[in-house]
N, C-alpha and C positions, 0 to 999 in steps of 0.2 A: 123121977123116970125121965123128964124132959131134959136135965141137966146131962143126963148119963147118953142120952140120944144126941144132944148138941157136941159133945165131948168125941162120941164114937165117929159122927160124921166130919169133924175137924181132923182126928187121926188118918180116917179114910183117904181125905183130900192130901193129907201131907204125905202119906207113903206113897201116892200115885203121882205126885209132883215130878215133873220133867224139867230138863234144861229149858225148853221150848214152851214158850208162853201160848196157851191155847185160851179163846173167846168163848169155845162151846159152853153153852149152858146160861151165857149173859143176854139180856136183851138189848142188843145194840141199838135198835130202832128207838129206844127212849132216849138215845142220847142227842142233843140237838147239836147243829152243826156250828151252832156259834158259840158253843161251851169250851171254855179254857181247859176247866179242869174236871176230870172224870176219876171216879172212885169205885173200882168194882168190889162190891162186898162178897163176904163169905156167904154162900147159899143163892148166888146168883143174882144178887140184886146190884144196881147201878145208881149213883148219885152223882148229879152233874153242878158244878159250880158255875153261875152265870160270869160273863166277862164283866168288867168296870162299864163298858158301854150301855150294858143293860140295865145298869142300875140307876135308880132316880137320882136325879143330880149329877152323873157321870159326865165325862167329857164327849160323850158320843153325841148328844145333842148340842154343844157348843161347837163341835167339829164339823157337823151338818151345817148350822147357821153362818159358820165361818166361809166354809167352801162356799156356800149361797152368795154370801156377800161377796166375795173375790169374782164368783161369776158375774154377777151384776154390774161391778167396777168394772171388769173387762168389756161387757156388753157396752158399757156408757162410755168407754174409752174409745171403743170402735165407732160409736155414734159421734163423738167430740173427742179429738186426740189432745187438746187442751183441757180437759174438763179437770185434773188434776192442778193445771197451773191456775185454772180460773178459782178454784177453791182456795188455793193459797194467797191469791189477789184479794179475794173477798175477806180472807181473814187478815190481811195486812191491812186493808183499808180502814177496819174496825179498829186495830191498833193504833193506826197513824190517827184517826178521829178522837182518840183517847189520849194523843198525846205520848204514847209509847213507840218512839220511834226507833229504837234498836230493835224491839219485835216487829216490828213494822218491815224493818230494814230486811231481816231474818225470812220472814214470809215472801216478800218481792224476791228475795235472791232465790228460795225455793221454788217459787213459779217460773224464774228463768231457767231454771236448771231442769224444771218438769217439762218444758215446752220443747216439743220433738221438733227436729228440723237437722239439714245438713251443716250448720255451723251456728256458734255462739256468739256474743257479743265481743269476747275477747280475741275470737279468730278474726271477726270481721274488721276490728281497729287493726290488729297485725297487718291484714290484706291492704287496708287503705294505706297505712304507712309505707308499706312495700312500693305499693303503686306511686304515692307521690314522690318516692326517693328516686324512681326510675323516670318517672317523670322529669324531675329536675334534673338529672343526669341527661338526659336526652335534649333537653331544651339549651343547657350550657352548651353541649355538643354541637347544635346546631349554630349558636352565637360564634363558636369558635371557626368554626367552619365558614361562617360569613365572614369574619374578620380576614380570615386567610386568604379568601376568595378577592375581597377588595384590595389586600396588599398585594397580591399577584398583579392584579390590574394597574395598578400603580407604578410597579416594578417595570411592567412592558411598555407603560407610556415612557417613563423614563428613559428606557433602554432603546425604544425607536427615536427619541428625539436625538439620544447620543448619537445613534449611528447615522444619523442624517447630518450631523457636524453642527449643529444651530445651537448658540447659545442664546440667541435673541431670534424670533420668527417673524418673518416677514407676513404681511397681510394675506397672501394666498396660503402660506402654512397655516395660518391662524384659521382662516375658514375650514381647511381640510381636518385640523384638529379639532375645530370647533363642532364640525359635523360627525366627526369620529366619537367625540366626547358625547354629542346629543344622543347617538346610536347606542352608546354604552349606558348613558343614562336611562334610555327607554328600556334597554334589557334589563337593568337593574331595578326597574319600577316594576317590570312584569315579575320578575324573580321576587321583589319583595311582596308582591301581592299575593304569588304562589305558594310563598313560604310563611305568610303572615299567620296563617291557622296553625299551622305546624310548630311555630315558634312560642305558640301558648302551652301551657301545661294544661293537659286535659283532666277532666275532673273524675274522681274514682266513680264508678257506679257499681252497687253491690250485686252479686249475683241475685236472683230471686229466692225468697223464703217461703214455704207454703203457709207459714203461721206468723209472715212477719209484721202485720199489724198490731196483732196481740203482743207480741215479744216486745215490739217498741213501747208498747203501755207499761210493762212491768218494768222496762228499765228506766223509762221516766219517771214512774212512782219511786222506784229505789233512788233516783236521782233526788227526789223531794226529801227524803229520809236523809239522805247525806248531807244535803245543805243544812238541815236542822242539828245534824251531829257535827258539824263542822269540817266534813272531809269534801272540801269543794274541787279539788282535782278530780277525784273519784265521781263527783257528781255532774262535771262537765263531761268525763268519759262516758256516762252512761247516758248522759244527753246527746251525746254524738252518735252512738249507737241508734238511739231512738229516731235521730234526724236520718241516718243512713236508710234506715228500715222505712222509714216514712217521711218523705222530704217535706211535707206540708203540714208537719206535726208543729203547730204553732206554741203550745204548751212546753215544748222540749225547747223550742229556741229561746223562750222567755226564761226558761230556769240555767239554761246555759249561760245568758246573759247575767244572771244574778250569780252564779257560779265564778264567771271570770271578776265581777266587781268585788266580789268577797276575797278570791284570790289577790287581788290589788290591795285591799284592806289588810290582810293579815300578812302580806309581805311574801307569800308562797308563790308568786308569778317568778317567771325568768329574771334572773337578775335580781330578784327581791326589791324591784323600785315601786312597783305598785303603779305605774302609769302604761306598762307593757301591753295591758290587756283592755284599755279602752276602745281600740278600735274593731278589736274583735266582739267586744260587749255590743257595740253601735251596730256593724253588721248583722249580729243575731236580733235585734229589736227591729232592725229595717227589714229584715226576713219576715218576722213575725207580721209585722204591718203589712207586708207584701201579700202574704198568703191571707190575711185577715184584715182587710182595710178599715173595718169598724171598730176594731179593736182599741180602745181608748188606753188601755194600759201599756199597749206598743206604742201609739204614738206620742203619749208622755213621756216614754222612756226614750224616744228617739229624740224628740227636742232636749231633753236634758242631757244626754250623751253628746248630740251634737254640739253643744255649748263646751261640755267638758273636751272634746276632741279639739276645739277651736281653739281653747284655753292650752291645750296640751302642745297644739302645734306652733303656736306663739311663743310659747316658752322654749320650745326646742331651736325655733329660729334664732331668739335673743341669745342662746346660750351658743349657738354656732357662729353668728357673727360677733360676738364677745372672742371666741377662740380665734377668729379670722383676724379681727383686730389686733389681738395680742401679738399673732405671728408677723402681722405688717409692720407693727410697731417695732418689732426685734430687728426687723431688716431695716428700716427706714432710721433707725437708731445709730447704725453705723455712719449715717450721711448727717446726723445732727438734726433729723426730721421725725416727725410721727405723723400718723392718719390725722390728728388734729389739724395739721396745715392744710389740709384738703377738705373744701365745704361742696356738698352736693345740693344743688336746688331743682326743684320739679317744675318744669313749663306747665303752667296751668292750661295751657292751648293744645299742646301736643300730647302731654302726660309723660315727655322725657324728661332725662336729667342731664344737668350740666355741672361740670367739676371745676371748681376754681381752686387755685393754690394761694394760700395766705401765710405769708412771712410772720412768722413771731416777733413780737414787738420786743 
């Protein structure tokens, strides 16, 4: 009887079906709003399949945790914009202490890139180089203008004397010309004093950076990694950025000094000579000692590099004198003489030199 009743109910629902679905007879209130799949059963029953988020171990809990974590990170960044950079720096410090210099380099690079600000280190160096180039052009222009001014003064003096028809000046004219020359010299002196500051190249001053001090540390730390990895030019550039951002950064001066010396040692300096960076290294050691007079490392390096610079200067002087002597001998050789025929003697009382000619025997 039950089977016959069920079959009769199915037949009745099938015969009354229309093209438009009707929910009449179904308990829709039993359907959860969060349900994805709903099954309408024959007889008015309803079953709902829960979505994945409601299952134990599903992605719903993980998504909520992730969203909460991102929210906390954003709140932390609002409190400290350099929080991400500081985290990269701490990780880099750990790698550096472990001798993992390449990993440390990557971490410090991430710290540099994560640091918010209007410009980065590469842009800062580009601005500095552009500023220095313009300053060199400006100073050269001033020197050319000064040379042209002096040339015109000499031409005016010569023209005035020629107009007066004098080949030899009498005493009166000498006095007049002497007075005019004194006036002109006085004017020249005033002009020189006025232009003295303008004839010196100005020093590049970087624009302010909201996190310049921290950014300088990231660059200086990366420079230490570059030194260990043999990237000496890159190390010097990073130190330059650090110094531009923090002028009294003693550690950056000393690291750049070391980079310059290693550039000399591996022949990667300009010309590949290895001696052209001694002066730059000495200047950095002196700067470090200036900002930290009690720094024993800086003082020791100043003394050492001063000796190296003195030796370099003396060697350069000998090379220059040798070239001049060769040039003089090539000229005097046309007359059967050489510079060996001329003897110089220093007067111990006056400090001057006298030159005497000695004929070869």
